[in-house]
N, C-alpha and C positions, 0 to 999 in steps of 0.2 A: 644156310652156317648164322649164327647169332652174332650178334654188334661185338659184344668179348670176343668171341673167337676171329672176327676176321682181323682182329689189332692182332701187331705183329708181339713178338714177344719182348722185345728191347725195351716199350714202351713203359712197362711196369717198372722196371730195372731204372729208367732215367727218372721217374718222377720218386720213386721210391729216393733216389740219390738226392733230390729237391730236398725231401725231408733230412735225410743225413747232414746236406752242408747246412740244414736251420740249427743244425745241432740238436738233434732228435733221433731217437732209433724207431724205426718205422713199428707201430702197433699194430694197425689194423691189417687186413688183407683188402687185397683191391679186387671188389665185388663188380664196379658200379661200370657196365658199358654205357653207348650213347645212349640208349632207349632208358636205361636204368637211372644213367643221369637226370634226363629229361623228365623222366616220369617222377624223380624227386620234386623238380623245379614246379611240373606241373600239378602233382599232389598239393603241394603246399597253397598254391594259389586254389586249385580246387571251386570252379567256377560254379559249382552246383552249390556247393557250402556259402561263397559269397551273395550268391543271388538268392539260395532260400533264406539265406538270415537278414540280409539288408534290402529286399524287395520290399517290405513291408514299411520299415521306415521312409525310402523313399515316397513310395505313395501317397503316406502321411504328413510330410515335407514338401513333394515338389510335385507331387502327379506322376501318372503314364508319361509325362512327356520329358522328364526328369532322366530318362534312359539315356536322352541326347551327350548327355555328360560322359559314359562309358568311352564313346570314342575318342576323344579326349586325352583322358586319363590312360587308355591301352599308346597312346604315341607316345605321352608323356615319360609314363614308364618303361616302354623301349628304349628311349634314350638315356635312360637313367643308366637302364641294364647292359649298354656297352661300354658304359663308363667303370662299372663292376667287375663288366666282364676282363677287361682292362688289366685290373687289378687283380683279380682272381687269377689272372694268366702268369702276373708278373712275380707274383707271392703266393703260389699252389699248396696252401695250407690251410688244416680244419681251423677254425675262427675266428674266419673271412677277416671282419673289419678289427677286431681286436689285433689280429697278426698285422695287417696293412698297416694300423695306425701306429704302432710298436716299433716298426721297423725303418717305417720311412718318415715318420714322426721323433715321440718319444715314447718311454714303456708308459709314463704316467699317463699321457692322451691316449693311448693304447687302453689303459686300465677301463677307462672311463667307457671307451666306445665300446668292451666289451660289455661295461655293466648296462649303458643303455641298451643294446641289444641283448642280454639277460632278461631285463624288465619287458623290453615288447615280447620276446617270444614266450614269456610268461604268463601275459594275458593275453595274446593272441591263441594259446593252446586253450584257457577259459573261452574264450570268446566262441572258439569253435566249436568246442565241445558243450557249451550251454546251446547254441544252434541244433547241434544234433538231438538235444534233449527236445528241445522248444518245438524245432518248427522239422522233426523229419521222425524220432521215436514215438514220439506223444503219439502225434497224427498217424503213424504207421499203425500202433496198438491198440486207437481208440483211447488213448488216455487222455481223462482232463488235465491240462497241465498249471501247475500251482509252483510259484516259489521255493518253496520247501523241497517239493518232489523233481524240479529241474537241478537244483543243487546238488541234492543228493545223488540223481543218477550220473551227473556229471563227474561228482568225485569217484563215483565208481568207475565210471570209462575210463576216469585219467588212470587209474589204479592200475587197469589191465595194461593199458597200453605204454605204461610203464615196464611191468614184467616182459611185455615182447622184447621192449627195444633192448633190455637185459639179455634174454634170452637168447636172440639169436640174429643179425643183422640180415644174413638171406633168409630166413623166412619173413623176415619184416620185408623185405625189399618185395618177395612175391607176392606178399599181399597188398603192396601197395602196387603192383605192376598189375595185377587182377585187377583194385579199384578202380585206377586208371585207362583199362581197357573198357571196364562197365561205363565206368561214366562217361567216355568220349561217346560210346553205344548209344548209351540213354536220352545222352544230352542232343545229340546230331537226331536220332531216332523219333525224340518225340518232338522235335522241331517240327519235324514234317508231320508228325501226326497232327498238331495241332494248328499247323498253315491248310490242312487240307479238311481240319472240322470247321474253320474258320471258312475258305473259300465254298466248300461245296455244301457244309450244312447249316452255314448260317449262325455259328456259335463263337461270335464274334464284332467288333466293330475297328476296325483300321482307323478309323478318327479319332481312338482312343489316344495313339503314338504323338496328337499333339496337344492333348489335353489336359488341364492342369488339375482335375482330379474336384477334391474336397477344396485345394488350396485358391484362394484368389488368384486372380490374375492381374490385381493391379502391382506392379514394382515385382511382378514375378523375374524377369531379366534383369533387376537392379545389381549393381555390381555388389556380390555377396549375401545377393538376394535368394529366392528360393529354390532356382534353377542351379545356382552355384552350392547349394546345400547339397542338392543330389551327388556332388561329385563322391559323397562319402561309397556311392556304389560301387564305383572303379578304382577309388582309393583303400576301401578295404578290401577289397575283393584279390587285385593285382598286386598284392605284396607276397615275400617269404621265395620269390623265384629264386632268391641271392641263396636259400637251403643247400642248392646243389652247391655252393661254392664252400660250402660249411663241409661238407663231404667229399672236399680234393683229394684227402690222404686214401680215401678206399674206392677211386676214379681210376680206370687205365686211360692214359694220355689229357691228364686235369687241363693244361696247360690251353687246349683246344679244345677238348670239348664240352669243358662245364661251362664257357663264355658263350658256344653256340645252344646249348641247354637250355639256358636263361631264358636267351630272346626268344627260342623256337615255341618255348612255352607261354610266353606273354602273347607273342603272335596270335597262336592257334585257340589260346584262353579267349582272348579279344573277338575274335570273327565268331567263335563258338555262342561265346553270350551274348554279342551282338543281335546275333540271329535268335536268340530263345530271347531276351528282352524283348525284342518286337512281338514275336507270336504270343507271348503272354500279355503283351501290357494291351494286343488287341482281343487277345480272349477274354481280357474282363467283360467286356460287351458293354452294359449298359445298369451292370453290378459294381461300378468304382464305389461308393459308399459302404458297401456291406462286405467287399473286398479288403479295403481299406483298414477296416474294423477286426478283420480278421487276424487272428496269431499265427494264421500259417496261410498267408495267401496264395503263394506259389501254389500249395498242394489244393487249394479251394477254386484255384484257375483248370488245375491239370483236371481233375475231377468234372468240373462242369464241363468243359473240352471234349474227353477221351474217354469219359468214363471211370466208374468206381473201380474198376478190373485194374487197368494202366494205370491207375495214379497209384493204386498201391505198388504195382511191379516198381513202378517210379520212386516210389517211395524207399522202397527197400533199397534201390542202389545206391538211392541219396543217403542213406544210411551207412554204405560200405565204403563211400566217398568221403563223406563228411567223418565218419571214424580214421579213414586212412591219414586224413590231410591231419587231422589232431595227433595222431602216430608221426608222423616227417617231421611236425612241429616241434614236437617233444624230444624229438630225436636230435634236429639242429642244435638244440638248447643243451641237450647233453654234450652234444662236443664241443659247443662252446663252450662250456663249464668245465670239461677236459682239457682243452687248449690253455686254460687260464690257468691251472690246476697244476700241468705238467712244469711249468713256468715260476711257479710258485708265487701266485699273483694274487691267493684266495685264501683264509683261514682254511684249516685242516686239509690242505693243499695236496700233503700226499696221501691222503685218502680218498681223496676225490679223482685221483690223475689215474687212479688203478682202472688196468682192463685184464677183468678174469681171462678172456680169450680174445684170440683174434676176429672170429668170427661174431662175435657179441658186443652188448654196448660197453662203456663204461660204470660199474654196478653203483657207486654212490653219487655218482654227477648224474646220471638219472634220478635216482631218488631224489638231488636235490631238488633238478627240475621238477618230476610230477609233486612233489610237496610243495614246492612254490605256489603252483597253479590251483593245487588242492587249498592252499593257505585264503588266496585271494578269493576262490568259491565261499569257502565260507564268511569271508566279508559281505559278500553279495547275496546270502542266501534267503532275504525276507524282502529283498528288495523286488517288487515286480515288474520294474522296467528293464532289470539287471543286462538285458542282450542289448539294447540302446544303446545302456551307457558304456559295456566291453565290445561296442563296434566301435564306436568312435576313439577311445582309448586304444584300441587295436589301431586304429589308422596312421592316430597324430605320433605316437612312438617312431613305427617305422618311418614315417616321414621326416621327423627329427634326424633320426639315424644316416637315412641315404643322402638328406642335407650335407651332413656333416661330412658326410664321403665323399663326395664329390669334391666339396672345397678340398678336402686333403689330397684329391687326386691334383686340383688346379695348383695346390701349392705347393707340388712335390714333383711333377712334371717333368722340370727344366732337367733334374739332378739325378734324370735316368734315360740309360742309353737304350735303345730296344734289342731286342735278343731275335736271332731270327725263328726261334720256333714261339714266339710272342703273338698272343691274339691283337690284332693293328688294324685300325679303321682309316691309314692312309690320311690322305686329304678332307674325308670325311671327320676327325677327331676334334679339329674345334668347334665344327657347326652344331657337332652330336652333345660336344659338351657346355656349348649356351644355350640349346635347347632344353636340355637337361634341368639346367639351372635356374632356366624360367619356368620351367614346369614347376618345379619344388619350390619355389617363392611364391605361385601361385597357389599350391595345395597348402603352404604352412600358413596363408593368409587366410584361407578358408578355414579352417581348423583351430586358427587362434584367435582370431578378432571373434567371430560370432559366439554371443550364451548360447547357442545350442547345444556345444561342447565342453561344457565347464567340466562337466565329469572327468573328460578326456586330460583335460589340462590339471586339472589337480591331480590324478594318476600320474600323468607325467612329472609334477611339480613334485609329489609324494617321492616318485621311484630315487629321483634324484637327492632329493633327501635322505633316507635310508641309505641310496649310494654314499653320501657322504662321511655318513656315519660308521658303515661299512670301511669307505677309503682311509677312515682314519683307525679302525682299528690295523690294518692291514700295513698301513703306516710305521706305526708304533710298534709293530710284531715282524714285520716281514720287509722291513725297508730297503735291505741289500736287493732283494729277490724283485720288488717294484720298481727300482731305480736301474737295474741293470738292462742289458739287451737280450731279448730272450732269446732262448737257443745257448748254444757253443758256435756254432760261426756262422752267423749272417750274413758276412759280406759276400760269401759265396751267391746267395739269390740274385 
């Protein structure tokens, strides 16, 4: 019997009652159980996407030894996810941080949380689908990568993803479940095969795990030196798990299922990802310089250690996993836009709030999500190092959002009395919040102070400037909707 079938019937009714108490008419069918909710979070993280996309950047900036920032990022991210879990259980509504800030602080602050979330999801969709083209699809097909070819392929892929989201949530879920299963089997199997090739075939060098590669060792561990710059590896990959919270209105028993799904996805990704990083770093052997110069270093290592046939099979699986990752990200953005639109918080809100079918996505909200990402692609259409720039932007934006959300939790915690069905941490709540705050402070320092992430900082600044323009339009045309409590009956939450 499936997880969904095992859940008792009253749970969906109770979950829908939370939506009704918030002032909304439930518009989506609850099709996500425990595994499906976990799969959404795991697919957004997509360790294959993150590792295939960022490993080359880490080799160039920090060398193979940079992989040891991964467990640090994993622990820090788990702590942040636990804070998110408490908020997701407290307010189980689509729109996650937008809803939380609107209801716990004030609607105007909530609008800005929603805008930053939108900017983050738009840029990460592009980063993931660019990675799909550059490090997976082009090597799989044997095509020579060019900036123009990568940009056009990325745009086509995003248009296809938007069509799937609009058409059917159950079909989208099946694709995602398949991708998650294939990714898990492939990553674990490949880790074992590469390890065997190294141990018994001599195709590797375990001393690489402490090597700085082409990066000088002088000042390597200095504060914000090369080692800390490699935190991009975990900070970029281990994001998006909160997408499970953005689909709470489509999840059975979300107050308990969603928090656990987010944490479980991070933990599994952290363990499997670390093992994979260790074997591919060892698998470089004595070819550090040439592998670092490769446009797809992970694919090159796989081919060198286990052969071209398995490398091709793995690239095919990676293509499926990265495509599903981009699909889930765009889905999350469409739900965020829909959540803001049904409160009248954006221009043409009535149009963007429409959901033609309870088993499909919001039509025009999805078009806006996909169209915004395609517009970003056009901006990078002639940029040779577009992927590296997108990775930085796709890391800084969620770090800002995570930090702001943790501050929101701290500022509003005393005003809330825990309910019996809430996800709770008990005596661990305060240490978790302190640990999450420390990690986010470190993470923001890494991506704000060094000049290596200037493009990311420009994107963040530019998105805030554009947000100010949109906010001015909304304030002028929809002030009444912007300043009122979202929904109709928020005090029942």
